[in-house]
N, CA, C and O atoms as a GROMACS GRO file, in nm:
protein
  448
    1UNK      N    1  -1.948  -0.241   0.820
    1UNK     CA    2  -1.887  -0.158   0.921
    1UNK      C    3  -1.848  -0.024   0.858
    1UNK      O    4  -1.780  -0.020   0.756
    2UNK      N    5  -1.890   0.084   0.920
    2UNK     CA    6  -1.862   0.218   0.872
    2UNK      C    7  -1.742   0.274   0.946
    2UNK      O    8  -1.733   0.268   1.068
    3UNK      N    9  -1.648   0.328   0.868
    3UNK     CA   10  -1.526   0.384   0.927
    3UNK      C   11  -1.551   0.529   0.967
    3UNK      O   12  -1.614   0.605   0.894
    4UNK      N   13  -1.503   0.566   1.082
    4UNK     CA   14  -1.514   0.704   1.129
    4UNK      C   15  -1.432   0.795   1.039
    4UNK      O   16  -1.326   0.756   0.991
    5UNK      N   17  -1.481   0.918   1.015
    5UNK     CA   18  -1.408   1.010   0.926
    5UNK      C   19  -1.266   1.042   0.971
    5UNK      O   20  -1.177   1.054   0.888
    6UNK      N   21  -1.244   1.054   1.102
    6UNK     CA   22  -1.109   1.085   1.148
    6UNK      C   23  -1.013   0.969   1.123
    6UNK      O   24  -0.896   0.990   1.094
    7UNK      N   25  -1.062   0.846   1.135
    7UNK     CA   26  -0.977   0.730   1.107
    7UNK      C   27  -0.949   0.720   0.957
    7UNK      O   28  -0.837   0.689   0.917
    8UNK      N   29  -1.050   0.748   0.876
    8UNK     CA   30  -1.031   0.747   0.730
    8UNK      C   31  -0.926   0.849   0.690
    8UNK      O   32  -0.837   0.820   0.610
    9UNK      N   33  -0.936   0.969   0.746
    9UNK     CA   34  -0.839   1.075   0.714
    9UNK      C   35  -0.698   1.034   0.756
    9UNK      O   36  -0.602   1.064   0.686
   10UNK      N   37  -0.687   0.965   0.870
   10UNK     CA   38  -0.556   0.916   0.915
   10UNK      C   39  -0.497   0.818   0.815
   10UNK      O   40  -0.378   0.824   0.784
   11UNK      N   41  -0.580   0.728   0.764
   11UNK     CA   42  -0.532   0.632   0.664
   11UNK      C   43  -0.490   0.701   0.535
   11UNK      O   44  -0.390   0.665   0.474
   12UNK      N   45  -0.567   0.801   0.494
   12UNK     CA   46  -0.532   0.873   0.372
   12UNK      C   47  -0.403   0.952   0.391
   12UNK      O   48  -0.320   0.960   0.301
   13UNK      N   49  -0.386   1.012   0.509
   13UNK     CA   50  -0.261   1.085   0.536
   13UNK      C   51  -0.142   0.991   0.534
   13UNK      O   52  -0.036   1.025   0.481
   14UNK      N   53  -0.159   0.874   0.592
   14UNK     CA   54  -0.051   0.775   0.588
   14UNK      C   55  -0.022   0.735   0.443
   14UNK      O   56   0.094   0.716   0.406
   15UNK      N   57  -0.127   0.723   0.363
   15UNK     CA   58  -0.108   0.691   0.221
   15UNK      C   59  -0.035   0.803   0.148
   15UNK      O   60   0.046   0.776   0.060
   16UNK      N   61  -0.063   0.928   0.185
   16UNK     CA   62   0.007   1.041   0.123
   16UNK      C   63   0.156   1.034   0.154
   16UNK      O   64   0.239   1.055   0.066
   17UNK      N   65   0.190   1.004   0.279
   17UNK     CA   66   0.332   0.991   0.316
   17UNK      C   67   0.396   0.872   0.245
   17UNK      O   68   0.512   0.881   0.203
   18UNK      N   69   0.322   0.762   0.230
   18UNK     CA   70   0.376   0.648   0.156
   18UNK      C   71   0.397   0.684   0.008
   18UNK      O   72   0.493   0.638  -0.054
   19UNK      N   73   0.308   0.765  -0.046
   19UNK     CA   74   0.324   0.810  -0.185
   19UNK      C   75   0.451   0.894  -0.200
   19UNK      O   76   0.522   0.881  -0.300
   20UNK      N   77   0.479   0.978  -0.102
   20UNK     CA   78   0.603   1.058  -0.106
   20UNK      C   79   0.724   0.966  -0.100
   20UNK      O   80   0.822   0.988  -0.171
   21UNK      N   81   0.718   0.864  -0.016
   21UNK     CA   82   0.829   0.768  -0.008
   21UNK      C   83   0.845   0.693  -0.141
   21UNK      O   84   0.957   0.669  -0.186
   22UNK      N   85   0.733   0.658  -0.203
   22UNK     CA   86   0.738   0.590  -0.333
   22UNK      C   87   0.800   0.682  -0.439
   22UNK      O   88   0.876   0.635  -0.524
   23UNK      N   89   0.769   0.811  -0.433
   23UNK     CA   90   0.831   0.906  -0.526
   23UNK      C   91   0.983   0.904  -0.511
   23UNK      O   92   1.057   0.902  -0.609
   24UNK      N   93   1.028   0.904  -0.386
   24UNK     CA   94   1.172   0.903  -0.361
   24UNK      C   95   1.236   0.779  -0.421
   24UNK      O   96   1.342   0.788  -0.484
   25UNK      N   97   1.174   0.666  -0.401
   25UNK     CA   98   1.230   0.541  -0.453
   25UNK      C   99   1.230   0.542  -0.606
   25UNK      O  100   1.331   0.514  -0.669
   26UNK      N  101   1.115   0.574  -0.665
   26UNK     CA  102   1.103   0.568  -0.811
   26UNK      C  103   1.190   0.669  -0.883
   26UNK      O  104   1.240   0.640  -0.992
   27UNK      N  105   1.210   0.785  -0.824
   27UNK     CA  106   1.286   0.888  -0.893
   27UNK      C  107   1.434   0.887  -0.859
   27UNK      O  108   1.511   0.966  -0.914
   28UNK      N  109   1.476   0.797  -0.769
   28UNK     CA  110   1.617   0.792  -0.733
   28UNK      C  111   1.683   0.657  -0.759
   28UNK      O  112   1.801   0.640  -0.727
   29UNK      N  113   1.611   0.562  -0.815
   29UNK     CA  114   1.673   0.433  -0.848
   29UNK      C  115   1.744   0.447  -0.984
   29UNK      O  116   1.708   0.532  -1.065
   30UNK      N  117   1.844   0.363  -1.007
   30UNK     CA  118   1.911   0.367  -1.138
   30UNK      C  119   1.813   0.344  -1.253
   30UNK      O  120   1.713   0.274  -1.239
   31UNK      N  121   1.844   0.406  -1.365
   31UNK     CA  122   1.755   0.405  -1.480
   31UNK      C  123   1.717   0.267  -1.532
   31UNK      O  124   1.605   0.246  -1.577
   32UNK      N  125   1.810   0.172  -1.526
   32UNK     CA  126   1.780   0.040  -1.584
   32UNK      C  127   1.686  -0.044  -1.498
   32UNK      O  128   1.628  -0.140  -1.549
   33UNK      N  129   1.668  -0.010  -1.372
   33UNK     CA  130   1.575  -0.088  -1.289
   33UNK      C  131   1.445  -0.013  -1.259
   33UNK      O  132   1.355  -0.068  -1.196
   34UNK      N  133   1.436   0.112  -1.303
   34UNK     CA  134   1.313   0.188  -1.281
   34UNK      C  135   1.206   0.144  -1.379
   34UNK      O  136   1.232   0.134  -1.499
   35UNK      N  137   1.086   0.117  -1.328
   35UNK     CA  138   0.977   0.079  -1.420
   35UNK      C  139   0.931   0.199  -1.502
   35UNK      O  140   0.931   0.313  -1.455
   36UNK      N  141   0.893   0.173  -1.626
   36UNK     CA  142   0.840   0.277  -1.713
   36UNK      C  143   0.696   0.241  -1.745
   36UNK      O  144   0.668   0.136  -1.803
   37UNK      N  145   0.604   0.328  -1.706
   37UNK     CA  146   0.462   0.298  -1.721
   37UNK      C  147   0.395   0.378  -1.832
   37UNK      O  148   0.296   0.334  -1.889
   38UNK      N  149   0.448   0.495  -1.863
   38UNK     CA  150   0.385   0.582  -1.962
   38UNK      C  151   0.482   0.614  -2.074
   38UNK      O  152   0.600   0.579  -2.068
   39UNK      N  153   0.432   0.682  -2.177
   39UNK     CA  154   0.511   0.708  -2.298
   39UNK      C  155   0.633   0.796  -2.274
   39UNK      O  156   0.738   0.772  -2.332
   40UNK      N  157   0.619   0.896  -2.189
   40UNK     CA  158   0.731   0.988  -2.166
   40UNK      C  159   0.756   1.004  -2.016
   40UNK      O  160   0.670   0.976  -1.932
   41UNK      N  161   0.876   1.049  -1.985
   41UNK     CA  162   0.912   1.073  -1.846
   41UNK      C  163   0.829   1.184  -1.784
   41UNK      O  164   0.793   1.176  -1.667
   42UNK      N  165   0.798   1.288  -1.863
   42UNK     CA  166   0.718   1.397  -1.809
   42UNK      C  167   0.578   1.349  -1.772
   42UNK      O  168   0.522   1.393  -1.671
   43UNK      N  169   0.521   1.261  -1.852
   43UNK     CA  170   0.388   1.206  -1.818
   43UNK      C  171   0.395   1.123  -1.691
   43UNK      O  172   0.304   1.129  -1.608
   44UNK      N  173   0.502   1.047  -1.676
   44UNK     CA  174   0.518   0.969  -1.553
   44UNK      C  175   0.530   1.060  -1.431
   44UNK      O  176   0.470   1.033  -1.327
   45UNK      N  177   0.606   1.167  -1.445
   45UNK     CA  178   0.620   1.263  -1.336
   45UNK      C  179   0.485   1.327  -1.303
   45UNK      O  180   0.446   1.334  -1.187
   46UNK      N  181   0.415   1.373  -1.406
   46UNK     CA  182   0.285   1.437  -1.386
   46UNK      C  183   0.188   1.341  -1.316
   46UNK      O  184   0.119   1.380  -1.222
   47UNK      N  185   0.183   1.218  -1.361
   47UNK     CA  186   0.092   1.119  -1.303
   47UNK      C  187   0.130   1.086  -1.158
   47UNK      O  188   0.044   1.085  -1.070
   48UNK      N  189   0.257   1.059  -1.134
   48UNK     CA  190   0.301   1.020  -0.999
   48UNK      C  191   0.274   1.131  -0.898
   48UNK      O  192   0.224   1.105  -0.789
   49UNK      N  193   0.306   1.253  -0.934
   49UNK     CA  194   0.281   1.364  -0.844
   49UNK      C  195   0.132   1.398  -0.837
   49UNK      O  196   0.085   1.449  -0.736
   50UNK      N  197   0.058   1.370  -0.944
   50UNK     CA  198  -0.087   1.389  -0.942
   50UNK      C  199  -0.156   1.295  -0.844
   50UNK      O  200  -0.248   1.336  -0.773
   51UNK      N  201  -0.112   1.171  -0.840
   51UNK     CA  202  -0.166   1.076  -0.743
   51UNK      C  203  -0.135   1.123  -0.601
   51UNK      O  204  -0.221   1.121  -0.514
   52UNK      N  205  -0.011   1.164  -0.580
   52UNK     CA  206   0.027   1.215  -0.447
   52UNK      C  207  -0.056   1.339  -0.413
   52UNK      O  208  -0.099   1.354  -0.299
   53UNK      N  209  -0.076   1.426  -0.508
   53UNK     CA  210  -0.157   1.546  -0.488
   53UNK      C  211  -0.301   1.512  -0.452
   53UNK      O  212  -0.362   1.580  -0.370
   54UNK      N  213  -0.355   1.409  -0.514
   54UNK     CA  214  -0.491   1.367  -0.481
   54UNK      C  215  -0.501   1.322  -0.336
   54UNK      O  216  -0.596   1.357  -0.266
   55UNK      N  217  -0.404   1.245  -0.292
   55UNK     CA  218  -0.403   1.198  -0.153
   55UNK      C  219  -0.388   1.315  -0.056
   55UNK      O  220  -0.453   1.318   0.048
   56UNK      N  221  -0.303   1.411  -0.090
   56UNK     CA  222  -0.286   1.528  -0.006
   56UNK      C  223  -0.415   1.611  -0.003
   56UNK      O  224  -0.455   1.659   0.103
   57UNK      N  225  -0.479   1.627  -0.117
   57UNK     CA  226  -0.601   1.707  -0.124
   57UNK      C  227  -0.712   1.647  -0.038
   57UNK      O  228  -0.788   1.721   0.025
   58UNK      N  229  -0.721   1.516  -0.036
   58UNK     CA  230  -0.822   1.450   0.048
   58UNK      C  231  -0.781   1.456   0.195
   58UNK      O  232  -0.867   1.466   0.282
   59UNK      N  233  -0.654   1.448   0.222
   59UNK     CA  234  -0.604   1.442   0.360
   59UNK      C  235  -0.610   1.575   0.433
   59UNK      O  236  -0.642   1.580   0.552
   60UNK      N  237  -0.581   1.682   0.363
   60UNK     CA  238  -0.568   1.812   0.428
   60UNK      C  239  -0.667   1.910   0.367
   60UNK      O  240  -0.658   1.945   0.250
   61UNK      N  241  -0.761   1.953   0.448
   61UNK     CA  242  -0.869   2.039   0.399
   61UNK      C  243  -0.828   2.186   0.389
   61UNK      O  244  -0.881   2.259   0.305
   62UNK      N  245  -0.736   2.230   0.473
   62UNK     CA  246  -0.700   2.371   0.475
   62UNK      C  247  -0.615   2.409   0.354
   62UNK      O  248  -0.514   2.343   0.326
   63UNK      N  249  -0.654   2.514   0.281
   63UNK     CA  250  -0.576   2.556   0.165
   63UNK      C  251  -0.431   2.591   0.199
   63UNK      O  252  -0.341   2.566   0.119
   64UNK      N  253  -0.408   2.648   0.317
   64UNK     CA  254  -0.271   2.683   0.354
   64UNK      C  255  -0.184   2.558   0.368
   64UNK      O  256  -0.068   2.558   0.326
   65UNK      N  257  -0.239   2.453   0.425
   65UNK     CA  258  -0.165   2.328   0.439
   65UNK      C  259  -0.135   2.268   0.303
   65UNK      O  260  -0.026   2.217   0.278
   66UNK      N  261  -0.233   2.275   0.214
   66UNK     CA  262  -0.210   2.226   0.077
   66UNK      C  263  -0.100   2.306   0.007
   66UNK      O  264  -0.017   2.250  -0.064
   67UNK      N  265  -0.101   2.436   0.027
   67UNK     CA  266   0.003   2.521  -0.032
   67UNK      C  267   0.140   2.484   0.023
   67UNK      O  268   0.238   2.482  -0.052
   68UNK      N  269   0.148   2.457   0.151
   68UNK     CA  270   0.275   2.416   0.212
   68UNK      C  271   0.322   2.284   0.151
   68UNK      O  272   0.441   2.268   0.120
   69UNK      N  273   0.230   2.190   0.134
   69UNK     CA  274   0.265   2.063   0.070
   69UNK      C  275   0.312   2.086  -0.073
   69UNK      O  276   0.411   2.027  -0.116
   70UNK      N  277   0.241   2.172  -0.147
   70UNK     CA  278   0.280   2.199  -0.285
   70UNK      C  279   0.422   2.255  -0.290
   70UNK      O  280   0.504   2.212  -0.370
   71UNK      N  281   0.450   2.352  -0.203
   71UNK     CA  282   0.584   2.411  -0.200
   71UNK      C  283   0.689   2.305  -0.166
   71UNK      O  284   0.792   2.297  -0.232
   72UNK      N  285   0.663   2.225  -0.064
   72UNK     CA  286   0.760   2.123  -0.021
   72UNK      C  287   0.784   2.020  -0.132
   72UNK      O  288   0.899   1.984  -0.158
   73UNK      N  289   0.679   1.974  -0.196
   73UNK     CA  290   0.698   1.873  -0.301
   73UNK      C  291   0.756   1.932  -0.428
   73UNK      O  292   0.823   1.862  -0.504
   74UNK      N  293   0.732   2.060  -0.453
   74UNK     CA  294   0.796   2.125  -0.566
   74UNK      C  295   0.947   2.132  -0.543
   74UNK      O  296   1.026   2.105  -0.633
   75UNK      N  297   0.985   2.167  -0.422
   75UNK     CA  298   1.128   2.170  -0.387
   75UNK      C  299   1.186   2.028  -0.393
   75UNK      O  300   1.298   2.008  -0.441
   76UNK      N  301   1.111   1.931  -0.344
   76UNK     CA  302   1.157   1.791  -0.347
   76UNK      C  303   1.177   1.743  -0.489
   76UNK      O  304   1.273   1.671  -0.517
   77UNK      N  305   1.088   1.781  -0.580
   77UNK     CA  306   1.103   1.743  -0.721
   77UNK      C  307   1.234   1.799  -0.777
   77UNK      O  308   1.305   1.731  -0.851
   78UNK      N  309   1.264   1.923  -0.742
   78UNK     CA  310   1.391   1.982  -0.786
   78UNK      C  311   1.511   1.911  -0.727
   78UNK      O  312   1.610   1.888  -0.796
   79UNK      N  313   1.503   1.876  -0.600
   79UNK     CA  314   1.613   1.804  -0.534
   79UNK      C  315   1.632   1.668  -0.600
   79UNK      O  316   1.745   1.626  -0.625
   80UNK      N  317   1.522   1.598  -0.627
   80UNK     CA  318   1.532   1.467  -0.693
   80UNK      C  319   1.601   1.480  -0.828
   80UNK      O  320   1.684   1.396  -0.864
   81UNK      N  321   1.567   1.583  -0.903
   81UNK     CA  322   1.629   1.601  -1.034
   81UNK      C  323   1.778   1.628  -1.021
   81UNK      O  324   1.857   1.573  -1.098
   82UNK      N  325   1.818   1.710  -0.927
   82UNK     CA  326   1.961   1.737  -0.906
   82UNK      C  327   2.034   1.610  -0.862
   82UNK      O  328   2.145   1.584  -0.907
   83UNK      N  329   1.972   1.532  -0.775
   83UNK     CA  330   2.034   1.409  -0.727
   83UNK      C  331   2.055   1.307  -0.839
   83UNK      O  332   2.143   1.222  -0.830
   84UNK      N  333   1.975   1.317  -0.944
   84UNK     CA  334   1.988   1.222  -1.055
   84UNK      C  335   2.121   1.238  -1.129
   84UNK      O  336   2.158   1.150  -1.207
   85UNK      N  337   2.192   1.346  -1.106
   85UNK     CA  338   2.325   1.364  -1.164
   85UNK      C  339   2.415   1.248  -1.120
   85UNK      O  340   2.500   1.203  -1.197
   86UNK      N  341   2.397   1.202  -0.998
   86UNK     CA  342   2.485   1.101  -0.939
   86UNK      C  343   2.432   0.958  -0.953
   86UNK      O  344   2.493   0.865  -0.900
   87UNK      N  345   2.321   0.940  -1.023
   87UNK     CA  346   2.260   0.807  -1.034
   87UNK      C  347   2.282   0.754  -1.176
   87UNK      O  348   2.248   0.821  -1.273
   88UNK      N  349   2.341   0.633  -1.187
   88UNK     CA  350   2.367   0.578  -1.320
   88UNK      C  351   2.237   0.558  -1.400
   88UNK      O  352   2.136   0.511  -1.348
   89UNK      N  353   2.243   0.594  -1.526
   89UNK     CA  354   2.129   0.575  -1.615
   89UNK      C  355   2.019   0.679  -1.600
   89UNK      O  356   1.913   0.665  -1.660
   90UNK      N  357   2.043   0.783  -1.521
   90UNK     CA  358   1.943   0.888  -1.502
   90UNK      C  359   2.003   1.020  -1.546
   90UNK      O  360   2.124   1.041  -1.537
   91UNK      N  361   1.919   1.107  -1.594
   91UNK     CA  362   1.966   1.240  -1.634
   91UNK      C  363   1.865   1.343  -1.584
   91UNK      O  364   1.745   1.330  -1.606
   92UNK      N  365   1.914   1.446  -1.516
   92UNK     CA  366   1.824   1.548  -1.464
   92UNK      C  367   1.767   1.634  -1.576
   92UNK      O  368   1.833   1.657  -1.677
   93UNK      N  369   1.645   1.680  -1.555
   93UNK     CA  370   1.581   1.766  -1.654
   93UNK      C  371   1.490   1.865  -1.582
   93UNK      O  372   1.408   1.826  -1.499
   94UNK      N  373   1.505   1.993  -1.613
   94UNK     CA  374   1.413   2.089  -1.552
   94UNK      C  375   1.268   2.066  -1.596
   94UNK      O  376   1.175   2.101  -1.524
   95UNK      N  377   1.249   2.008  -1.715
   95UNK     CA  378   1.114   1.979  -1.763
   95UNK      C  379   1.048   1.870  -1.679
   95UNK      O  380   0.927   1.874  -1.657
   96UNK      N  381   1.127   1.774  -1.633
   96UNK     CA  382   1.072   1.671  -1.544
   96UNK      C  383   1.028   1.732  -1.411
   96UNK      O  384   0.922   1.698  -1.359
   97UNK      N  385   1.109   1.823  -1.358
   97UNK     CA  386   1.072   1.889  -1.232
   97UNK      C  387   0.946   1.972  -1.251
   97UNK      O  388   0.859   1.974  -1.163
   98UNK      N  389   0.934   2.042  -1.363
   98UNK     CA  390   0.813   2.120  -1.391
   98UNK      C  391   0.691   2.031  -1.408
   98UNK      O  392   0.582   2.065  -1.361
   99UNK      N  393   0.707   1.917  -1.474
   99UNK     CA  394   0.594   1.824  -1.490
   99UNK      C  395   0.550   1.770  -1.355
   99UNK      O  396   0.431   1.754  -1.330
  100UNK      N  397   0.646   1.742  -1.268
  100UNK     CA  398   0.613   1.694  -1.133
  100UNK      C  399   0.532   1.799  -1.058
  100UNK      O  400   0.427   1.768  -1.001
  101UNK      N  401   0.581   1.920  -1.058
  101UNK     CA  402   0.513   2.029  -0.988
  101UNK      C  403   0.375   2.055  -1.047
  101UNK      O  404   0.279   2.080  -0.973
  102UNK      N  405   0.364   2.050  -1.178
  102UNK     CA  406   0.235   2.074  -1.243
  102UNK      C  407   0.135   1.964  -1.209
  102UNK      O  408   0.017   1.993  -1.187
  103UNK      N  409   0.180   1.840  -1.204
  103UNK     CA  410   0.090   1.730  -1.169
  103UNK      C  411   0.037   1.743  -1.028
  103UNK      O  412  -0.081   1.720  -1.003
  104UNK      N  413   0.123   1.781  -0.938
  104UNK     CA  414   0.081   1.798  -0.799
  104UNK      C  415  -0.011   1.919  -0.786
  104UNK      O  416  -0.114   1.911  -0.720
  105UNK      N  417   0.027   2.032  -0.848
  105UNK     CA  418  -0.052   2.154  -0.837
  105UNK      C  419  -0.190   2.135  -0.899
  105UNK      O  420  -0.288   2.189  -0.847
  106UNK      N  421  -0.198   2.060  -1.008
  106UNK     CA  422  -0.327   2.040  -1.074
  106UNK      C  423  -0.424   1.969  -0.982
  106UNK      O  424  -0.542   2.005  -0.977
  107UNK      N  425  -0.378   1.870  -0.909
  107UNK     CA  426  -0.466   1.795  -0.820
  107UNK      C  427  -0.500   1.875  -0.694
  107UNK      O  428  -0.615   1.872  -0.650
  108UNK      N  429  -0.406   1.943  -0.638
  108UNK     CA  430  -0.430   2.016  -0.513
  108UNK      C  431  -0.521   2.136  -0.536
  108UNK      O  432  -0.611   2.161  -0.455
  109UNK      N  433  -0.499   2.210  -0.644
  109UNK     CA  434  -0.578   2.331  -0.664
  109UNK      C  435  -0.719   2.300  -0.713
  109UNK      O  436  -0.812   2.374  -0.680
  110UNK      N  437  -0.739   2.194  -0.791
  110UNK     CA  438  -0.873   2.163  -0.839
  110UNK      C  439  -0.957   2.098  -0.730
  110UNK      O  440  -1.079   2.090  -0.744
  111UNK      N  441  -0.896   2.052  -0.624
  111UNK     CA  442  -0.970   1.989  -0.516
  111UNK      C  443  -1.010   2.087  -0.408
  111UNK      O  444  -1.080   2.050  -0.314
  112UNK      N  445  -0.966   2.213  -0.418
  112UNK     CA  446  -0.998   2.313  -0.314
  112UNK      C  447  -1.144   2.354  -0.323
  112UNK      O  448  -1.189   2.437  -0.244
   0.00000   0.00000   0.00000
């Protein structure tokens, strides 16, 4: 059975929104219960936002829409870092926010 392109795009867009929700959960849970998958926090940020960027790049073909997503998720990365001040076992870092933004931007811009 072949899936129609518009239905496929709908599923990918839903996956992009789920990825954003997963970012919120992973970056806002207390440090002792957050899973660690890579060697450094910056690599985890880059990878997590890179996956989200890939889903956005496939979901939205217009460069302007991708730019809007990049701006929104860059701001969200900053908000997540500031919110970590209030979460036990977490510490905010501007380098983590930059790694997040770079991971997302790398996927969105190379897919244009």
